[in-house]
N, C-alpha and C positions, 0 to 999 in steps of 0.2 A: 587925610587921616584914615587909617585902615579901620574896618568895622570891628565892633566888639567881638571877642571870641564867643562861640556858643557855649552854653552851660556844659561844664565838664572839660572844656578845652582852654588852653592858655593859662595865664597866671591866676593864682588864688588871690583872694582879697587879703589885704595886709593883716587883718585881725585873725586870719585862719592859718597863719604860718606856724611852723614848728621851729622853735628857737634853737634847737641843738644842731651844731654842725655835723654831728654823727648822722643825722637824717639824710644829708646829701650823699653819704657814703654807703647807703643801703645797696646791697648787691642786686644785680639784675635777676639772679636766681631767686633771691628772697622776694623781690617784687613780683616775679612770675608766679611763685607759690601763693602769695597773697591774692593775686588776681584769680588764680584757679579756685582758691578757697571761697572767694566772693561768688563764683559761679556755681558752687556746690555746697550751699549752706545746709546745716541740719535743720530739722523742723523747728527746734527751739531757737536757733539763730534767726530763722525767717520771722518767727513771731516777735522776737525781741527787736529786730530791725524795724518791723512795722510800728513798734512803739517809739523808737528812737529817731527815725528818719524825718526829714523835712523840718528840722528845728522845732519839734513838738514840745520840748521841755524849755519853756521860757526863752526860746531862741538859741539854746545851746546846740551847736552843730556837732554831730557824731559822724565818725567815719567807721566803716566796717572792714575787718581784716586788713588792718593798717600796720605796716612795719614800724616798729619803735626800736631803733638800734638793730640788734640781731634777733629780735623776737617779733612775732606777729600777734598783735592784740586783736581780740574778737571785735571789740568796739572801743573807740577812744574819742574823748572830747578834749581837744588840745587846750582850749581856753580854760577849762576847769581842771586840767591835768588829771582826768579821771579815765581809768581803763575799766571796762566792764567785760567780764568773762562769763560765757555760758558753759557751764560744766556738767558733764555726765558723771556716772559713778566711777569711771577710771581716774578721776581727779580726787577721790576721797582722801587718800593719804599719800599723795604724790610728793616725793622729795624734789623732783624736778620742778614742780610748781612752786615749792618753797624757795628754791634757788632763783627762779625767774622772778617771783614776787619781790624778793630782797633786792635784786638788781634793779627792777623797775621803781621800787621805792627810793633807791639811791638816785634815780633820775628825777625825783620829786613828783612821781605819779602816785595817785591814790588808786587802790584796786577794789573793785566790788565783784565778788564772785557770786553768781546766781546759779542755782541748780536748775537743770533742764526741766525737771518735773514741776518746779514752782513756776517757771516761765509759761509752761503749757497749761497748767491747771489753775493758776492764780495770777493772771496778768495784772489785775488791779493792785494787788499787794506788791507785785514787782514794780509797777509804775510808781507807787508811793515810796518804795525804798529808793528808787533811782532819784526821785524828786528830792527826798530828804538828803541824800548823799550829795547831790549837786549843790544844795543850799547850805550845807554845813561848812563851817570854817575849816580850812586846811590847817594841819598842825605844824 
């Protein structure tokens, strides 16, 4: 029997899978873009990732800069169908974000948009918001 794959290599656990067949069709270009975004996070994304990583919210697993169909989500918990976006001022009245959110809602994802200023200045409040969102009943 071959040895178990190292962390981050090989197959995911069965409970971490993404059920949409579209996931398998993510282009190499989009995956490459997501990978480069993981290596160049904003300060707010770094802080938010430190709150979300390592199953710190009741064992919920988050992934960062994760392709969902033809979009890249800042953070996603597949089990809870929750996408968290860290937004700066450029997202204040973005019609592009509205279109994206509508599309992701159609895929049965819930979205939580957090302002970068809040992530940096009030991490405890942000943690409470994430906790509450994870534990509320999906509609």
